[in-house]
N, C-alpha and C positions, 0 to 999 in steps of 0.2 A: 582233526588233521594231526599228522605226526610230523616230526622233524627228521629229515635225512641229512646227515652231516657229510659234506663233500669237501675234499681237500683240493686246493689249488696251489701248485708249487711252481716257483720260478726263481732261478738264480739262487737255489738252496734256501729260499725263504718260503715257508708254507703258511698259508692263511686258511682258517677254517670258516666255512660259511654255511648257514642253515638254509635248506630248501624245503618248502612245504611239499608233502606228498599226500596222495588221495587214495590210498589203498582201501578198497571196499566201499568208497563213496559211490553213490548212484546218480545218474541223470535220468529223470522221469518225465515222460510226456503225459499230460493229463487233459482229458476233454471236459471242459466246463459246460454243463448244460443248463444249470439253474443258478439263481442267486445264492442258494444254499451251498452249492459247490464252491462258488467264489468265496463265500465267508469261511468255509472249511479251510481252503488253501491259505487265506489270510491268517487264520488262527494258527495253522501249522507254521507259517512264516514267523509269527510272533514267538512261538515256542521253540522252533528249531533253527531260526535264522537261515532261511533258505537263500540260495544264490540263484537268482532268476536269470535264465538265459533268454527266454522270450515269453512275455514281454520283459522289459528291464526292471520291473518292480511289481510287487503285489498290488499297488495302487492302480495299475493299468489294466487289471483283469476285469472281464465282463462275461456274462453268460454267452454261450455259443463260441467260445474261444479255445484255441489249443495253447496250452501253457507248458513250457519246458523249464524244469528247475533242477539244480544240483543240491543234494542233501548229504550230510555227514553220515558215515557208516554207523555211528552210534544210534542214529534215529530211524534207520531204514525200516526195521521191523515194525515199529510203531506206525510209521507213515503208511506202509502197506496195509496194516490192519484198519486204519482210519479210512483209507480209500475204498477198501472192500466193504466195510460196514456201511458206507454211504453210496454203494453201488455206482462208483465212478469208474469210467473207462480209463485205463492207463496202460502205458507201455514203458518198459525200462530200456532207455536208449544206450546207456553205459552201465553195465553191471559192476565194473571196476574202473573208476575214472582214471586212476593212475595208469592202468593198462592202456586206456585210450590215449592218454597223453604220450606215452612211450611209443604207441603205434603210429602216431601222427608223423613222426620222422621215419621215413621208409628205411633208412639205414642210419641208426643212432651213432653218433660220433663221427658222422660223415664229413662234417664241414671243416672244423678247425681253421677258421679264418680264410677259407677258400670260397670265393663267391660263386654261386651257381643260381641260375634263373629258375630252375625247377626244384630248388630246395628252399627251406626257410633259413634265412641268414640272420645272425645276431647283429646288434647295433655296430660293433666294431667292424665287422665285415661290410656292412652297408656303408658306413662312413668312409672306409677305404675305397669302396666301389664308387661312391660319389666323387671323390677326389680323382680317381683314375678316369672316370668318364669325362670330366672336365679337361683333364690333361690330354687324353688320347684322342678326343674329338673336339678340339678347341675351335674347329671351323663351324661347329653347330651348337656346342654345349658350353655353358659357363656356370660356375658355382657362385651362389650369392648367399652370404651369411645374413640371416634376418634377425638374429638375436640369440640369446641363450635360454635354456630351460631353467626351472627352479634349481636343479642340481648342477647347473653350469655346463651342460652339453650344448655345443653349437648346433643351431638349427639351420639347415641348408636347403635352399630352393635351387633346383636345376632349371636354368633357362635353356630351352631347346628351340632353336629356330635359326633362320638365316642371319648372319651377323649384320648389325646395324639396321635391322628391320624395325620400322616404327609402326607396324600394322596392329591389328587386333590381337588379343591374347586370351588364352584360357588358363585359369588357375585351378590346379588339382592338388588335393591333399589326401594322404593315406595315413592310417594308423592313429586316428584321434582317440580310439579306444584300444588299450594296450593289448588285450588278449585276442584281437581280431587279426591274426597273423597273415591271412590271405590278402589283406588290404595292402600292407607294404610290399608284399610279393608282387602285387599287380603294378604298383607304381614303378618298381624296378623293371619289370617286364616291358611296360609301356615305353619307358625311356629307351630301352634297347630296340624296340620296334621302330621308334621314330628315327633313331640314329642309323640302324642298319637299313631301314627302308628308304632313306634319303637317296641312296644310289641305285636302288633296284625296284622301287615301288613308286609308280608315277603319281598315285593318289597322295602318298605321304610327302613326296617331293613338292607337289603343288601346295600342300598345307604349310610346309615349313618355309616355303619361299614367300608366303603371304601372311602367316600368323606365327605368333610365339606361344609356346607352352611353358608355364611356370609350374613346376612339379615339386612338391614337398614330399619326399619319400616316406618320412616318419614324422608326424606332428608331435605325438606324445612319446618322446624318446625316453624320458625317465621311466615311465610306466612300462614301455616295451622292454627296456633293460631288466626291469624288475620281474617281468614274466619269464625271462630266460634264467635269471639267477635265484629268484626266491619263490614266486607264486605264479604259476602258469595261468591262473584264473583272474589275475589282477586286471582291472578295467580303467581306473582313473589315472590321474597324474600322481606325483609323489610329494606335493607340497603339504606341510603340516596344517592342521586346522585348529580351531579354538578348543576342540575336544582332543586332549593330549593322547587319547587312546586310538584316534582315527586319523588316517592320512588320506589325502587325495581329493581332488575335485573332478567331477565329470566335465571335461573340457567342452563337450557338446551340449552343455547346459549353462555355459559361462559367458556366452556372447551377449552383447547388449541389445537384445531384442525380446521384449516381453519377459524379462529376466525373472527367474525363480517363481514363475507362475505355474501354469498347468504342466504336469508331467515332469516336474523337478522337485527337489526337496531342499529345505534349509537345514536339514539334519546332517552334520558332517559324516556320520557313520554309514549313511546310505550310499548305494551305488550311483544314485542320480543327484548327488549333492551339487548345488549350483555355485558354490564358492561364496566368499565373504561379500562380494559386490560384483556388478557387471564388469566383465573383462578383468577380473582381479588376478588371473593367472598369467605368468610370464609367457607361456606358450600362446594363449589366446591373444594377448597384447601384440606379440610379434607377428602373428598371422594377420591380425586386423590392421596393424600399421603398414605392413607390406602391401596389402590389398588397397588400402586407402592411398598410399603413395603412388600406386600404379592404376588408380581407378579409371583414368582416362582411356587406357588401352584394354583393361580386362573386361571382356564382354560376356564371359561365361565362368561359372564356378561349379566344380565337380568334386564331391567328397565321397571317398570310397570306404565302405563299411562292410561288415558281414554280421549275421547271415540272414537269409529269408528269400533271396532271389526276387528282389523288387527294384524298381526304378522310381524314385520319389521326387516330387517337386513341391515348392511352397503352396500353401503354408503348413507349418507344423503346429503353430501355437493357436490357430483358430481354424474352424471349419469353413470360414468365409472363403470364397474363391479368390485366387490372385488375379490381378487385373488382366494378365495375359494367359489365364489358365487354359483356355482353348488351344492356344499355340503350344504351350508346354505339354499339353496332353498329346497333341499330334506329333511333336518331336519325340516324346517318350514312346509312343506307339511305333514310330519308325525305328528308333534305337533298339527296342526290344525285339522287333522283327529281324533286324540285322543280327543281333546277338543269337537269337534262336535258330537262325539259318544254318549254323555250323553243326551243332549237336542236338538240336531240338529241345534245348533247355528251356523250361517254362518260367517266364518272369511275369509278375504282376506289376502294373504301373498306375500311378495316380497321385493326388495330393497327399502329403505325408500324414496329416491328421486323421484322415478317414481311411487311408490305405494300410497304415501300420498302427499308429496310435499318436495322440497329441503330445507334443513336447514344446517346451519354451527354452529360449536361450541357445538355440541351435545355430550352427554355422551357416547352413544354407539359407535360412530365413534372414539372418543378419546380412549376408552377401546380397540377397535380393533387395533388402531394404536400402542398400547403398546404391541401387540403380543397376545392379547386374541382373538383367531380366531373364537370363538363361542360367538358372541355378538348379542343380540336381544332386541327389544322393543315391548312390548305388548300394544296395545290400546284396553282396555276392553269394555264391553257393555256401551251404546247401540250404535245405528247408528244415533242418533240425536233426537229421539222423546222425550227422557228425558235428554239426553246430560250429563252435569255435575251434574244433579239432579236425578241420578238413585235412585229409592226408596229403602228403606231398605229391602223390600220384595224380592228384586233381589240380595241381597248380597250373600245368600247361593248358589243359582244357579250359579252365576258368579264365585264365588270362587271354587266351586266344579269342574266346567268344566275347569277352568284355571289351577287348580292343576294337572289335567291329562296331560295338555300340558307341564307344567314345569317338571313333572316327566319323560315325554318322552325325553325332552331335556337332563335332568340329566343322564338318562340311556345311551343316546348316547354319551355324554361327557365322562362318566365313561369308556365306552367300547373303546373309541378312545383316551384315555389319556395314555401317555407312563409312 
């Protein structure tokens, strides 16, 4: 990786800030057919420190799996040689990762703190939008501060619903992994759909007069800011670890449920580091405390991620079926059908452990363990061609179809809440 020095100037004071660039870096998709193929990629990871896009680490790989990883430009020639020598099928998804990063924004420099629902917005823009939504739509929207991140950024939940309503609620979070930009984009879009639909969409009006939505537009704010300012490929939060060279905990491995077991790591430098202890991170604690304080009303939990086009439900940490697995499967089937009805986008659904891969310490399993029987994780578009760099041109379509799925879940929850 190289450093690009970018100047920020305000009031005649200029600060210089380094940003990682990825010129010549590749993203490669490999088909693993044998155990020998798995071992080769693991060996390459040890040598070249690969950045895994899917699955999230080399420990998750298995034969008959498709693997996507990002590799430094210095190592691509050797990597290609090894793959060819071992007769492995592969495709280069990004020949120049930096070009892919720049192409993600359809009109670079477009925003400059002007919020748009069909663009990716930085944190300052989102924070201003949160405040504006609560001010401009006070009849439906209120802003709740649930705590601060490690770096001191306020975490806000938007409560959307009829004032003084004491009915059931759905909690939704976006952006638990920093580089998954389409996730916060969806939370912003969905809030807008609820607010604008209240006066013109009978279905939404019925939902908002009978239930509340608690929506956390960006859970991992510090990490999200870091992806805009320093490293577009950053995943974790930004808290320091016992290893002075490595920062960040994977917040979706930090919840107090089968903590630091399968699918997570106690090594601080890994992308799936579980943290120093269960719920050790400020962001995790804030979310958990808010949910626990509102547990009586929260009937469903939805976490928005990318990518893979999947709708997942518990469990993640075990292959054992959840007590109401049949019901969750039927809800998922209906939600995916609703989603696909718009653009024919194909989604897979099922229990997390067997549908994507096992993980421990995840937020959806933790919510389910608190008695929230309708707990889901969306993995939004796409299936890997763009991966974490989904172009802005796909925001509208992705959000419109996902809204249909969430509305389906919300209607089901409403009709099955006592």
